[in-house]
C-alpha positions as CSV (number, residue, x, y, z in Angstrom):
1,X,112.1,-109.6,75.8
2,X,111.2,-113.2,75.7
3,X,108.7,-115.2,77.8
4,X,111.3,-118.0,78.2
5,X,113.1,-117.9,81.5
6,X,116.8,-117.7,80.6
7,X,118.9,-118.9,83.6
8,X,122.1,-117.6,82.0
9,X,120.8,-114.1,82.6
10,X,119.6,-114.5,86.2
11,X,121.6,-113.0,89.0
12,X,122.7,-116.1,91.0
13,X,121.7,-114.4,94.2
14,X,118.1,-114.5,93.3
15,X,117.9,-118.1,92.0
16,X,116.6,-119.4,95.2
17,X,114.4,-116.3,95.8
18,X,112.5,-117.3,92.7
19,X,111.8,-120.8,93.8
20,X,108.3,-121.6,94.9
21,X,107.0,-123.2,98.1
22,X,106.7,-126.9,97.5
23,X,106.1,-130.3,99.0
24,X,109.1,-132.5,99.5
25,X,109.6,-135.7,97.5
26,X,109.2,-137.7,100.7
27,X,105.8,-136.2,101.2
28,X,104.8,-137.8,98.0
29,X,106.2,-141.3,99.0
30,X,103.3,-143.6,99.5
31,X,103.3,-146.7,101.7
32,X,102.5,-148.8,98.7
33,X,106.1,-148.2,97.4
34,X,107.6,-150.5,100.0
35,X,106.8,-153.1,102.5
36,X,103.3,-154.4,102.2
37,X,103.2,-152.9,98.7
38,X,105.9,-155.2,97.6
39,X,103.7,-158.1,98.3
40,X,101.2,-156.5,95.9
41,X,104.1,-156.3,93.3
42,X,104.8,-159.9,93.7
43,X,101.2,-160.8,93.2
44,X,101.1,-158.5,90.2
45,X,104.1,-160.1,88.6
46,X,102.6,-163.6,89.2
47,X,99.4,-162.6,87.6
48,X,101.3,-161.4,84.5
49,X,103.2,-164.6,84.3
50,X,106.5,-162.9,85.1
51,X,109.2,-164.7,86.9
52,X,109.2,-163.4,90.5
53,X,112.5,-164.0,92.3
54,X,113.6,-160.8,93.9
55,X,117.3,-160.1,93.3
56,X,119.9,-158.3,95.3
57,X,120.8,-155.0,93.8
58,X,122.8,-155.3,90.6
59,X,122.7,-159.1,90.6
60,X,121.0,-159.2,87.2
61,X,123.3,-157.7,84.6
62,X,123.8,-157.7,80.9
63,X,123.5,-161.4,80.7
64,X,119.8,-161.0,81.3
65,X,119.3,-158.4,78.5
66,X,117.2,-159.7,75.6
67,X,120.1,-158.5,73.3
68,X,123.4,-159.2,75.1
69,X,125.0,-156.4,73.1
70,X,122.8,-153.7,74.4
71,X,124.8,-151.3,76.5
72,X,128.2,-152.5,75.5
73,X,130.9,-150.3,74.0
74,X,130.0,-151.1,70.3
75,X,126.3,-150.6,70.9
76,X,126.9,-147.2,72.6
77,X,129.2,-146.2,69.7
78,X,126.3,-146.5,67.3
79,X,123.9,-144.3,69.3
80,X,123.1,-140.8,68.1
81,X,121.6,-137.8,69.7
82,X,117.9,-137.3,68.8
83,X,117.7,-134.0,70.6
84,X,114.7,-135.2,72.6
85,X,114.5,-136.6,76.1
86,X,111.6,-138.2,78.0
87,X,112.2,-137.9,81.7
88,X,110.0,-139.5,84.4
89,X,110.5,-138.2,87.9
90,X,108.8,-137.8,91.3
91,X,106.7,-134.6,91.9
92,X,108.4,-131.5,93.5
93,X,111.9,-132.8,92.8
94,X,113.6,-130.3,90.5
95,X,114.2,-126.6,90.6
96,X,111.2,-124.4,89.8
97,X,111.1,-120.7,88.9
98,X,108.1,-119.0,87.3
99,X,106.6,-122.3,86.6
100,X,109.6,-123.5,84.6
101,X,112.7,-125.5,85.4
102,X,115.8,-123.3,84.9
103,X,118.3,-126.2,84.9
104,X,116.3,-127.9,82.1
105,X,116.2,-124.7,80.1
106,X,119.9,-124.3,80.5
107,X,120.4,-128.0,79.4
108,X,118.4,-127.4,76.2
109,X,120.3,-124.2,75.5
110,X,123.7,-126.0,75.9
111,X,122.9,-129.2,74.0
112,X,119.8,-128.6,71.8
113,X,118.1,-131.5,73.6
114,X,114.5,-130.7,74.4
115,X,113.2,-132.4,77.7
116,X,109.7,-133.6,78.2
117,X,109.8,-133.6,82.0
118,X,106.9,-135.5,83.6
119,X,106.2,-135.9,87.3
120,X,104.5,-139.3,87.0
121,X,106.2,-141.3,89.7
122,X,104.1,-141.4,92.9
123,X,105.6,-144.6,94.3
124,X,108.1,-147.2,93.1
125,X,105.7,-150.2,92.9
126,X,102.9,-148.4,91.2
127,X,105.2,-146.9,88.5
128,X,106.9,-150.3,87.9
129,X,103.4,-151.8,87.4
130,X,102.7,-149.2,84.7
131,X,105.9,-149.8,82.7
132,X,106.3,-153.6,83.3
133,X,103.8,-154.6,80.5
134,X,105.8,-152.6,77.9
135,X,109.1,-154.0,79.0
136,X,107.8,-157.5,79.0
137,X,106.4,-157.0,75.5
138,X,109.8,-155.7,74.3
139,X,108.5,-152.2,73.8
140,X,109.6,-148.7,74.9
141,X,108.1,-147.5,78.1
142,X,107.9,-144.0,76.6
143,X,110.7,-142.8,79.0
144,X,114.4,-142.4,78.5
145,X,115.2,-141.7,82.2
146,X,113.3,-143.1,85.2
147,X,114.1,-142.4,88.9
148,X,113.8,-145.4,91.2
149,X,114.7,-145.8,94.9
150,X,117.6,-148.1,95.9
151,X,115.7,-149.9,98.7
152,X,112.7,-150.6,96.5
153,X,112.2,-154.1,95.3
154,X,111.0,-152.6,92.0
155,X,114.5,-151.5,91.2
156,X,115.7,-155.0,92.0
157,X,113.2,-156.4,89.5
158,X,114.5,-154.0,86.8
159,X,118.0,-155.3,87.5
160,X,117.0,-159.0,87.5
161,X,114.9,-159.0,84.3
162,X,117.6,-157.1,82.4
163,X,115.2,-154.2,81.9
164,X,117.9,-151.4,82.3
165,X,120.5,-150.4,79.8
166,X,124.1,-150.5,81.1
167,X,125.5,-147.0,81.2
168,X,128.3,-145.8,79.0
169,X,131.0,-144.8,81.5
170,X,133.0,-143.0,78.8
171,X,130.2,-140.4,78.7
172,X,130.2,-139.8,82.5
173,X,133.1,-137.4,83.0
174,X,131.3,-135.1,85.4
175,X,130.1,-138.1,87.4
176,X,133.5,-139.7,87.5
177,X,135.1,-136.4,88.7
178,X,132.4,-135.0,91.0
179,X,130.2,-137.8,92.4
180,X,130.5,-138.2,96.2
181,X,131.6,-141.4,97.9
182,X,128.0,-142.2,99.1
183,X,126.8,-142.6,95.5
184,X,129.9,-144.1,93.7
185,X,129.9,-147.9,93.4
186,X,127.0,-148.1,95.9
187,X,125.9,-151.3,97.5
188,X,122.8,-151.6,95.2
189,X,124.9,-151.1,92.1
190,X,128.3,-152.4,93.1
191,X,131.5,-153.1,91.2
192,X,131.5,-156.3,89.1
193,X,134.1,-158.2,87.2
194,X,132.8,-156.6,84.0
195,X,132.6,-153.2,85.5
196,X,135.0,-152.6,88.4
197,X,133.9,-149.0,88.7
198,X,130.3,-150.0,89.7
199,X,127.3,-147.8,88.8
200,X,126.6,-150.2,86.0
201,X,123.0,-149.1,85.7
202,X,122.4,-146.1,88.0
203,X,123.5,-142.6,88.8
204,X,122.0,-140.9,91.9
205,X,119.5,-138.2,91.6
206,X,119.1,-137.3,95.2
207,X,119.6,-139.1,98.6
208,X,118.5,-138.8,102.2
209,X,118.7,-140.3,105.6
210,X,116.1,-142.2,107.6
211,X,117.4,-140.9,111.0
212,X,115.9,-139.6,114.2
213,X,114.6,-136.2,115.3
214,X,113.5,-134.7,118.6
215,X,111.9,-131.7,120.1
216,X,114.5,-129.6,121.9
217,X,111.8,-127.7,123.9
218,X,110.7,-131.0,125.5
219,X,114.0,-132.9,125.6
220,X,116.9,-130.9,127.0
221,X,119.6,-133.5,127.0
222,X,121.2,-134.3,123.6
223,X,119.8,-137.3,121.8
224,X,122.6,-139.4,120.3
225,X,121.4,-143.0,120.1
226,X,118.5,-145.1,118.8
227,X,118.2,-146.2,122.4
228,X,116.1,-143.0,123.0
229,X,113.4,-144.5,120.9
230,X,113.1,-147.3,123.5
231,X,113.5,-145.1,126.6
232,X,110.5,-145.4,129.1
233,X,110.7,-141.7,130.1
234,X,109.3,-140.8,126.6
235,X,106.5,-143.4,126.9
236,X,103.5,-142.6,124.7
237,X,105.4,-139.9,122.9
238,X,107.7,-141.9,120.6
239,X,107.1,-142.0,116.9
240,X,108.0,-145.0,114.8
241,X,107.6,-145.5,111.0
242,X,104.9,-147.8,109.6
243,X,107.1,-148.8,106.6
244,X,108.3,-152.3,107.5
245,X,111.7,-151.9,105.8
246,X,112.4,-148.7,107.8
247,X,111.1,-150.1,111.0
248,X,113.0,-153.4,110.7
249,X,116.2,-151.6,109.8
250,X,115.9,-149.4,112.9
251,X,115.3,-152.5,115.0
252,X,118.5,-154.0,113.6
253,X,120.4,-150.9,114.4
254,X,119.0,-150.9,117.9
255,X,120.3,-154.5,118.4
256,X,123.8,-153.5,117.2
257,X,123.4,-155.1,113.7
258,X,124.2,-153.5,110.4
259,X,121.1,-154.2,108.2
260,X,123.0,-154.8,105.0
261,X,124.8,-157.9,106.4
262,X,122.0,-159.1,108.7
263,X,120.6,-162.6,108.9
264,X,117.1,-163.9,109.4
265,X,117.9,-164.9,113.0
266,X,118.9,-161.3,113.6
267,X,115.7,-160.0,112.0
268,X,113.8,-162.1,114.6
269,X,115.8,-160.5,117.4
270,X,115.1,-157.1,116.1
271,X,111.4,-157.8,115.7
272,X,111.3,-159.1,119.3
273,X,112.8,-155.8,120.5
274,X,110.3,-153.8,118.5
275,X,107.4,-155.9,119.8
276,X,108.6,-155.3,123.4
277,X,108.7,-151.6,122.7
278,X,105.1,-151.8,121.5
279,X,103.9,-153.9,124.3
280,X,105.3,-151.5,126.9
281,X,103.2,-148.7,125.4
282,X,106.2,-146.6,124.4
283,X,105.0,-145.9,120.9
284,X,102.5,-143.2,120.2
285,X,101.9,-144.5,116.7
286,X,103.4,-146.0,113.6
287,X,103.4,-143.2,111.1
288,X,103.7,-142.7,107.4
289,X,104.6,-139.2,106.3
290,X,102.3,-137.8,109.0
291,X,105.1,-138.4,111.6
292,X,106.3,-134.9,110.9
293,X,103.0,-133.4,112.0
294,X,103.1,-135.4,115.2
295,X,106.5,-134.0,115.9
296,X,105.4,-130.5,115.2
297,X,102.2,-130.6,117.3
298,X,103.8,-132.3,120.3
299,X,102.1,-135.7,120.0
300,X,105.7,-137.1,119.8
301,X,108.9,-135.7,121.3
302,X,111.3,-138.1,119.6
303,X,110.7,-140.0,116.4
304,X,112.1,-141.8,113.4
305,X,112.5,-139.2,110.7
306,X,113.5,-138.3,107.2
307,X,116.4,-135.8,107.1
308,X,114.9,-133.7,104.3
309,X,111.7,-133.2,106.3
310,X,113.5,-131.9,109.3
311,X,115.5,-129.5,107.2
312,X,112.4,-128.2,105.6
313,X,110.6,-127.9,109.0
314,X,113.4,-125.8,110.3
315,X,113.2,-123.5,107.2
316,X,109.5,-123.2,108.0
317,X,110.2,-121.9,111.5
318,X,110.2,-125.1,113.6
319,X,113.6,-124.4,115.0
320,X,113.0,-126.7,118.0
321,X,113.2,-129.9,115.8
322,X,116.6,-131.4,115.6
323,X,117.7,-134.2,113.3
324,X,120.2,-136.8,114.6
325,X,122.4,-139.3,112.9
326,X,122.6,-141.8,115.8
327,X,125.8,-143.4,116.9
328,X,124.5,-146.8,115.6
329,X,124.2,-145.3,112.1
330,X,121.3,-144.1,109.9
331,X,119.8,-145.7,106.9
332,X,120.8,-144.0,103.6
333,X,118.5,-144.1,100.7
334,X,119.0,-142.9,97.1
335,X,116.7,-142.2,94.2
336,X,118.5,-143.3,91.1
337,X,118.4,-142.2,87.5
338,X,118.4,-145.2,85.1
339,X,117.7,-145.8,81.4
340,X,114.9,-148.4,80.8
341,X,115.4,-151.0,78.1
342,X,114.1,-150.0,74.7
343,X,114.5,-146.3,75.5
344,X,114.3,-144.3,72.3
345,X,116.9,-141.7,73.2
346,X,119.6,-143.3,75.3
347,X,122.4,-141.0,74.2
348,X,120.3,-138.0,75.1
349,X,119.6,-139.6,78.4
350,X,123.3,-140.2,79.1
351,X,124.1,-136.6,78.2
352,X,121.5,-135.3,80.7
353,X,122.5,-137.7,83.5
354,X,126.1,-136.5,83.4
355,X,125.0,-132.9,83.0
356,X,123.5,-132.8,86.5
357,X,126.8,-133.8,87.9
358,X,128.3,-130.4,86.9
359,X,128.6,-128.7,90.3
360,X,127.0,-125.4,89.0
361,X,124.0,-127.3,87.7
362,X,123.7,-129.5,90.7
363,X,123.8,-126.5,93.0
364,X,120.7,-125.0,91.4
365,X,118.8,-128.4,91.7
366,X,120.1,-128.9,95.3
367,X,119.3,-125.4,96.5
368,X,115.7,-126.3,95.7
369,X,115.5,-129.9,96.8
370,X,117.5,-129.7,100.0
371,X,118.2,-133.5,100.1
372,X,121.7,-135.1,100.5
373,X,123.6,-133.8,97.5
374,X,125.4,-136.3,95.3
375,X,127.9,-133.7,94.3
376,X,130.0,-132.3,97.2
377,X,131.5,-129.6,95.1
378,X,128.1,-128.0,94.7
379,X,128.4,-126.8,98.3
380,X,130.8,-124.0,97.4
381,X,128.6,-122.9,94.5
382,X,125.6,-122.7,96.7
383,X,127.5,-120.7,99.3
384,X,129.3,-118.3,97.1
385,X,127.2,-117.9,93.9
386,X,123.7,-118.7,95.1
387,X,124.4,-116.9,98.4
388,X,122.5,-119.6,100.5
389,X,124.6,-120.4,103.5
390,X,121.7,-122.2,105.2
391,X,121.7,-124.9,102.6
392,X,125.4,-124.9,102.0
393,X,126.3,-125.3,105.7
394,X,123.7,-127.9,106.5
395,X,125.1,-131.4,107.3
396,X,121.7,-132.8,106.2
397,X,122.5,-131.6,102.7
398,X,126.3,-132.0,102.7
399,X,127.1,-134.7,105.3
400,X,130.2,-134.5,107.4
401,X,132.8,-137.2,107.2
402,X,131.5,-138.7,110.4
403,X,128.0,-138.8,109.0
404,X,129.3,-140.5,105.8
405,X,130.9,-143.1,108.1
406,X,127.6,-143.7,109.8
407,X,125.6,-144.1,106.6
408,X,124.1,-147.6,106.5
409,X,122.9,-149.3,103.3
410,X,119.7,-151.4,103.4
411,X,119.5,-155.2,103.2
412,X,119.3,-156.3,99.6
413,X,116.8,-159.2,99.4
414,X,118.0,-162.2,97.6
415,X,114.7,-163.8,96.9
416,X,110.9,-163.3,97.3
417,X,111.1,-165.8,100.2
418,X,113.5,-163.4,102.0
419,X,111.2,-160.5,101.4
420,X,108.2,-162.4,102.7
421,X,110.1,-163.4,105.8
422,X,111.0,-159.8,106.5
423,X,107.5,-158.6,106.0
424,X,106.0,-161.4,108.1
425,X,108.2,-160.2,111.0
426,X,107.8,-156.4,110.8
427,X,104.4,-155.7,109.2
428,X,102.4,-157.2,112.1
429,X,104.1,-154.8,114.5
430,X,102.4,-151.8,112.9
431,X,99.0,-153.3,112.9
């Protein structure tokens, strides 16, 4: 008998039974990661003497790399496995059993690569501030994989300054075969002339929706539109998010505009609608993660929501909370694996990043996380091998075709001026 947990000898039916109660990743998301926090990031960069133009996703590219050969085919051909991997992730964001991570143990057994897995990311901006001095000095951050959110300006800075290593697509067979349409060639890492396949720098870890939710005990008619968040009959019991990017994006959807292609004039129209909602006394409060408690205790009956939270609430017994992808669409966010420049074990990182796109591996991770799965084929594994139909059949984990069609990417800021303009419109609404 060994004290190491060997996932190859665990009956698949008890995988999820061994997982422990946990917080969700979104419960760990702090307000500083977006919105007003991005102003702090801009000031931080200025103080460090770092150029501060905020890019759109993927606008940087290999031309900005200190060594233009880093990440090209010849560079990757020279890389060797070191059988060590330093992985920085958010807390409560990977499968856990008996205090260990079965999917990581299995990875080490299969590849001989030992993983130092560290839950050190509490918010995008704060983590970027920690690794920025090393990157600027041309030194390793100490991590081979970091996980950053697509709608965070911090990821944009990593693109712009050339601080990510372009991925080796020849070492992504699982990704190329099994990645779902929502995470292949995404808007934040799109196809380019040099890389028509997209995903030059990133591979999704997990995703989710910023959508709506309502209390079916209090609201009997079906909620289908963001218009319900502006309905006077719910006055004083409507929950809105305090995050300015989420709030502004909802305002744009409410005015019939897709955020990704919106203009500053349309931002102003959206802000006017949100201010009118506030002035009419419709909003109970502008919430951070605490919105879920307000829904549970009845302070609100309809609210902006994160899909994973509502799924977890239902598992915890709150069957009266229903998540909705409104007819206008819902914002789709993704936490992305990427390899920071000067990583010491890039080939080990590539090996792991593709490993999690094996449906049998992703099924174990997903059955714990319950977010939007980047590997649709994991659904059948969860259903038949892990015997968890609740997760397998949830459209909040495996979106339907209609939900995929209603998935809306965020606006990608093209400059710090644009970001400031957005914040100047939407931050004051929450104050």
